[in-house]
C-alpha positions as CSV (number, residue, x, y, z in Angstrom):
1,M,-31.2,14.6,-28.0
2,A,-28.2,15.4,-30.2
3,L,-26.7,12.7,-32.2
4,A,-23.2,12.3,-33.5
5,R,-21.6,9.7,-35.8
6,N,-18.9,7.5,-34.4
7,G,-16.0,6.1,-36.5
8,Y,-18.1,3.2,-37.7
9,G,-20.9,5.4,-39.2
10,R,-23.3,4.7,-36.3
11,D,-25.3,7.4,-34.5
12,V,-24.3,8.0,-30.9
13,S,-26.2,10.2,-28.5
14,A,-24.4,12.9,-26.6
15,L,-25.5,11.4,-23.4
16,S,-23.8,8.1,-24.1
17,I,-20.6,10.0,-25.0
18,V,-20.8,11.8,-21.6
19,V,-21.4,8.5,-19.8
20,V,-18.4,6.9,-21.3
21,C,-16.2,9.9,-20.5
22,V,-17.4,10.0,-16.9
23,A,-16.7,6.3,-16.5
24,A,-13.2,6.8,-17.8
25,I,-12.5,9.7,-15.5
26,L,-13.9,7.7,-12.5
27,A,-11.7,4.7,-13.4
28,T,-8.7,6.9,-13.4
29,L,-9.6,8.6,-10.1
30,T,-10.1,5.3,-8.4
31,Q,-6.3,4.7,-8.6
32,V,-5.5,8.1,-7.3
33,F,-7.9,7.9,-4.4
34,A,-7.1,4.4,-3.3
35,G,-4.7,6.1,-0.9
36,E,-1.3,5.4,0.5
37,A,-0.2,2.2,2.3
38,D,-0.5,2.5,6.0
39,V,1.4,0.5,8.7
40,V,-1.3,-0.5,11.2
41,S,0.7,-2.6,13.6
42,V,4.3,-3.8,14.3
43,D,5.5,-6.7,16.3
44,A,9.3,-6.4,16.8
45,R,11.3,-9.1,18.6
46,Q,15.0,-9.3,19.2
47,Q,16.4,-12.6,17.8
48,G,19.9,-12.3,18.9
49,A,22.8,-9.9,19.3
50,G,21.8,-7.0,17.0
51,T,19.2,-8.9,14.9
52,W,15.5,-8.5,14.9
53,R,12.3,-10.0,13.4
54,F,9.5,-7.7,12.4
55,A,5.9,-8.7,11.7
56,V,4.2,-5.7,10.0
57,A,0.5,-5.3,9.3
58,V,-0.2,-3.1,6.3
59,R,-3.6,-1.7,5.1
60,H,-4.0,-0.5,1.5
61,D,-6.8,-0.6,-1.0
62,D,-4.9,-2.8,-3.4
63,E,-6.4,-2.6,-6.9
64,G,-4.4,-5.2,-8.8
65,W,-0.9,-5.2,-10.2
66,D,-0.9,-1.5,-11.2
67,H,-1.6,-0.2,-7.7
68,Y,-0.7,-2.3,-4.6
69,A,1.3,-2.2,-1.4
70,D,4.6,-3.6,-2.6
71,R,7.0,-3.4,0.4
72,W,7.7,-2.1,3.9
73,I,10.9,-0.9,5.4
74,V,12.5,-0.4,8.8
75,T,14.6,2.8,9.1
76,G,16.5,4.6,11.8
77,P,15.6,8.2,12.8
78,D,18.4,9.4,10.5
79,G,16.8,7.6,7.5
80,T,19.2,4.6,7.4
81,V,17.4,1.6,6.0
82,Y,18.0,-1.5,8.2
83,G,15.6,-3.9,6.6
84,E,12.9,-4.4,4.0
85,R,10.2,-6.9,3.1
86,V,9.2,-6.9,-0.6
87,L,5.6,-7.8,-1.1
88,L,5.4,-9.9,-4.3
89,H,1.7,-9.5,-5.2
90,P,-1.5,-7.5,-4.5
91,H,-3.6,-8.4,-1.4
92,E,-7.0,-7.2,-2.7
93,N,-8.9,-9.7,-0.6
94,E,-6.7,-9.7,2.5
95,Q,-6.8,-6.4,4.4
96,P,-5.0,-5.6,6.5
97,F,-2.3,-8.2,5.9
98,T,0.8,-9.1,7.9
99,R,4.1,-10.2,6.6
100,S,7.3,-10.9,8.6
101,Q,11.0,-10.5,8.0
102,S,13.8,-12.0,10.1
103,G,17.5,-11.2,10.4
104,I,17.2,-7.4,10.3
105,A,20.5,-6.1,11.7
106,I,20.1,-3.0,13.8
107,P,23.0,-1.6,15.9
108,D,22.5,-1.6,19.6
109,T,23.1,2.2,19.6
110,V,19.8,2.7,17.7
111,S,17.0,3.1,20.2
112,T,14.0,3.7,17.9
113,V,13.1,2.7,14.3
114,I,10.4,3.8,12.0
115,V,8.4,1.3,10.0
116,K,7.0,2.6,6.7
117,A,4.9,1.0,3.9
118,H,5.3,1.7,0.2
119,D,2.8,1.3,-2.6
120,S,3.5,1.1,-6.3
121,L,1.6,4.4,-7.2
122,H,2.1,6.8,-4.2
123,E,5.4,5.4,-2.9
124,F,5.8,6.3,0.8
125,G,3.5,8.6,2.7
126,G,0.9,6.6,4.6
127,A,0.8,6.1,8.4
128,E,4.1,5.0,10.0
129,I,4.8,3.4,13.3
130,T,7.8,4.3,15.5
131,V,9.1,1.3,17.6
132,D,11.0,1.8,20.8
133,L,13.6,-0.9,20.6
134,D,15.0,-0.1,24.1
135,A,11.7,-1.1,25.6
136,L,11.9,-4.5,23.8
137,R,15.6,-5.3,24.7
């Protein structure tokens, strides 16, 4: 086995160098392959004239503060954002997790909304759910 000297004058085998490099690559790829945040269910309830409460379940392979699902939003078909719930910490041991937001104002002229989840690395892009508000009014 070939040996090399490290910065401290110690012999290091080529195999140990390869193992360290592969471990570093795998650690980096783990963040990339954790995937995007997916909305897995939505419970929308009208609270009053034009306001709604959304309970949204999100699934994401949170990996700590550097890569976690950090919010979900409610948008109209035209992209108008009507509401948002900021998620203040990772949910590594609670998957999927559900968080609610009340007081989301949506005009009566809007018949459907799209609920999307966001994560701190991939942003938006996971599974979304379209909600038919007319069916709930």
